[in-house]
Structure formats: structure tokens, C-alpha cells
C-alpha positions as CSV (number, residue, x, y, z in Angstrom):
1,X,-47.7,-21.7,11.7
2,X,-46.6,-18.9,14.0
3,X,-43.7,-19.6,16.2
4,X,-43.9,-19.1,20.0
5,X,-41.4,-16.8,21.6
6,X,-39.0,-18.3,24.1
7,X,-40.9,-16.8,27.0
8,X,-44.3,-18.2,25.7
9,X,-42.7,-21.6,25.2
10,X,-41.2,-21.5,28.7
11,X,-44.6,-20.7,30.3
12,X,-46.4,-23.4,28.4
13,X,-43.7,-26.0,29.4
14,X,-43.8,-24.9,33.0
15,X,-47.7,-25.1,33.0
16,X,-47.6,-28.7,31.6
17,X,-44.9,-29.8,34.0
18,X,-46.9,-28.3,36.9
19,X,-49.9,-30.4,35.9
20,X,-48.1,-33.8,35.7
21,X,-44.7,-35.3,35.1
22,X,-43.6,-35.6,31.5
23,X,-40.8,-37.3,29.7
24,X,-38.2,-35.3,27.8
25,X,-39.7,-36.5,24.5
26,X,-43.3,-35.7,25.5
27,X,-42.3,-32.1,26.4
28,X,-40.3,-31.8,23.2
29,X,-43.3,-33.0,21.1
30,X,-45.8,-30.8,22.9
31,X,-43.6,-27.7,22.4
32,X,-43.1,-28.4,18.7
33,X,-46.8,-29.0,18.2
34,X,-47.5,-25.6,19.7
35,X,-45.0,-23.9,17.5
36,X,-41.9,-23.5,19.6
37,X,-38.6,-23.1,17.7
38,X,-36.3,-26.2,17.8
39,X,-33.5,-24.3,19.4
40,X,-35.8,-22.8,22.1
41,X,-37.3,-26.2,22.7
42,X,-33.8,-27.7,23.4
43,X,-32.7,-24.8,25.6
44,X,-35.9,-25.1,27.6
45,X,-35.5,-28.8,28.0
46,X,-31.9,-28.3,29.1
47,X,-32.9,-25.7,31.7
48,X,-35.7,-27.9,33.1
49,X,-33.2,-30.8,33.4
50,X,-30.7,-28.6,35.2
51,X,-33.5,-27.4,37.6
52,X,-34.6,-30.9,38.3
53,X,-38.1,-30.4,36.8
54,X,-37.5,-32.9,34.0
55,X,-35.9,-36.3,34.8
56,X,-36.5,-39.3,32.5
57,X,-35.3,-41.8,35.1
58,X,-37.7,-40.4,37.7
59,X,-40.5,-40.3,35.1
60,X,-39.9,-43.9,34.1
61,X,-40.0,-45.2,37.7
62,X,-43.1,-43.1,38.5
63,X,-45.0,-44.1,35.4
64,X,-44.1,-47.8,35.9
65,X,-45.4,-47.7,39.5
66,X,-48.5,-45.9,38.4
67,X,-49.3,-48.5,35.7
68,X,-48.5,-51.3,38.0
69,X,-50.9,-50.0,40.7
70,X,-53.7,-48.7,38.5
71,X,-53.9,-51.2,35.6
72,X,-53.8,-54.9,34.9
73,X,-51.0,-54.6,32.3
74,X,-47.9,-56.7,32.2
75,X,-44.3,-55.6,31.8
76,X,-44.3,-55.8,28.0
77,X,-47.3,-53.4,27.7
78,X,-45.8,-51.0,30.2
79,X,-42.5,-51.1,28.3
80,X,-44.3,-50.3,25.0
81,X,-46.0,-47.3,26.7
82,X,-42.7,-46.1,28.0
83,X,-41.1,-46.5,24.6
84,X,-44.0,-44.4,23.1
85,X,-43.2,-41.7,25.7
86,X,-39.5,-41.6,24.6
87,X,-38.1,-43.8,27.4
88,X,-35.8,-46.4,25.8
89,X,-33.3,-49.0,26.6
90,X,-31.6,-49.1,30.0
91,X,-33.9,-46.5,31.6
92,X,-37.0,-48.5,30.7
93,X,-35.5,-51.9,31.8
94,X,-34.2,-50.3,35.0
95,X,-37.6,-48.9,35.9
96,X,-39.4,-52.2,35.2
97,X,-36.9,-54.2,37.2
98,X,-37.1,-51.8,40.1
99,X,-40.9,-51.5,40.2
100,X,-42.2,-54.9,39.0
101,X,-40.6,-58.1,40.2
102,X,-41.2,-61.4,38.2
103,X,-43.1,-62.7,41.2
104,X,-45.3,-59.7,41.3
105,X,-46.0,-59.9,37.6
106,X,-46.9,-63.6,37.9
107,X,-49.4,-62.8,40.7
108,X,-50.8,-60.0,38.6
109,X,-51.2,-62.3,35.6
110,X,-52.9,-64.9,37.9
111,X,-55.4,-62.3,39.1
112,X,-56.2,-61.2,35.6
113,X,-56.6,-64.9,34.6
114,X,-59.1,-65.6,37.3
115,X,-61.2,-62.6,36.4
116,X,-61.2,-63.7,32.7
117,X,-62.0,-67.3,33.6
118,X,-65.2,-66.2,35.2
119,X,-66.3,-64.9,31.7
120,X,-65.2,-68.2,30.1
121,X,-66.9,-70.7,32.4
122,X,-69.2,-72.2,29.6
123,X,-66.4,-72.6,27.0
124,X,-64.6,-75.8,26.1
125,X,-61.2,-76.4,27.8
126,X,-59.2,-75.7,24.6
127,X,-61.2,-72.5,24.0
128,X,-60.6,-71.4,27.6
129,X,-56.9,-71.9,27.4
130,X,-56.6,-70.2,24.0
131,X,-58.8,-67.2,25.0
132,X,-57.1,-66.8,28.3
133,X,-53.7,-66.9,26.7
134,X,-54.6,-64.3,24.1
135,X,-56.2,-62.1,26.8
136,X,-53.0,-62.2,28.9
137,X,-50.9,-61.6,25.8
138,X,-53.0,-58.5,25.0
139,X,-52.5,-57.3,28.5
140,X,-48.7,-57.4,27.9
141,X,-47.6,-60.4,29.9
142,X,-44.5,-62.3,28.6
143,X,-45.2,-65.6,26.8
144,X,-43.2,-67.8,29.1
145,X,-45.1,-66.5,32.1
146,X,-48.4,-67.1,30.2
147,X,-47.5,-70.7,29.4
148,X,-46.4,-71.3,33.0
149,X,-49.6,-69.9,34.4
150,X,-51.8,-71.9,31.9
151,X,-50.0,-75.1,32.9
152,X,-50.5,-74.4,36.6
153,X,-54.1,-73.5,36.1
154,X,-54.8,-76.7,34.2
155,X,-53.3,-78.7,37.1
156,X,-54.9,-76.9,40.0
157,X,-57.9,-75.0,38.8
158,X,-61.2,-76.7,38.2
159,X,-62.4,-73.7,36.3
160,X,-60.2,-74.6,33.4
161,X,-60.9,-78.3,33.5
162,X,-63.7,-79.8,31.5
163,X,-67.0,-79.7,33.2
164,X,-68.6,-83.1,33.7
165,X,-72.3,-82.5,34.2
């Protein structure tokens, strides 16, 4: 594999960052895949951080808001995605706490549940609960929230009650 010069690496990194926000780890991975030298990669990352073009805290908040607004995922799924992008620990938790309150997440889970219940209207009560719980878990909602929501739906929602026809 041929190595990129420092200038070529800088230009590629600048191009990527002009297109969309990246985490430090994403930029590092992209530069290495393209053949940038390790020392050049670290120097470029340091310069971008100093210039304010690369900021993992800002990236984590922005990405969390984006996923909250444009997807039906819960906090656990968003946290997994942030971890894959190199955002770990306190930064990840801080972004989730700031951008997604427990009440908001509960309302999001409820909305996802109502949409899924429309698909499950002919199923037995036990099947509805199990499938709905699995669906919410796959969407990344915490288990305690799922159990609370299922209990509430069983009490209030005729969609999840047994049909007597």
C-alpha cells in the first residue's frame, strides 16, 4: 500500500470534514484506510482539534440529536452507535442525558409501540406482548422502560387486550 503524503492526507481529511461532522476515531480510521502514516494521522487530528474542526463532545451531541429526531431508536441503540464511532464513556452518557430525557424516551417508545401494535392486531395477547417487547428491545429501549410500557398498555390499551368477538 502506498502512503499518502502529509499534504494529501490533510486535504482528504479537510474534504471529509467539510462534508459532515466526524468523530476523532472515524477520521483516524478513514485516514489509515487511505494509507496515511500513523504519525501524520495523529498530527492532522491534533491540528483539527486545535482549529475546532474536530470535537468529539460536539459530535456526540449532534449525532444524538440527529438520531433522536430522525429515527425511532432508543438510548441503548444510540449509545451503541456512538461507541462504534469511537465515542465512549462520559462523553456518550453526557450527550444522551443532554439530548434525550427519560420522559422523551418513554414517549418515543410508546409511539413505536402503537405503530407495531397495528401490525399485531390479529395475534394473541401473549404473542402481542412478546413481539412488542422484542421489537422495542431491538430498537434499543431499556428493559425497565419496556416492562413499564407493556404494563401500562395492558391496563389502558384495548389493542393489547384479548379480542372478544
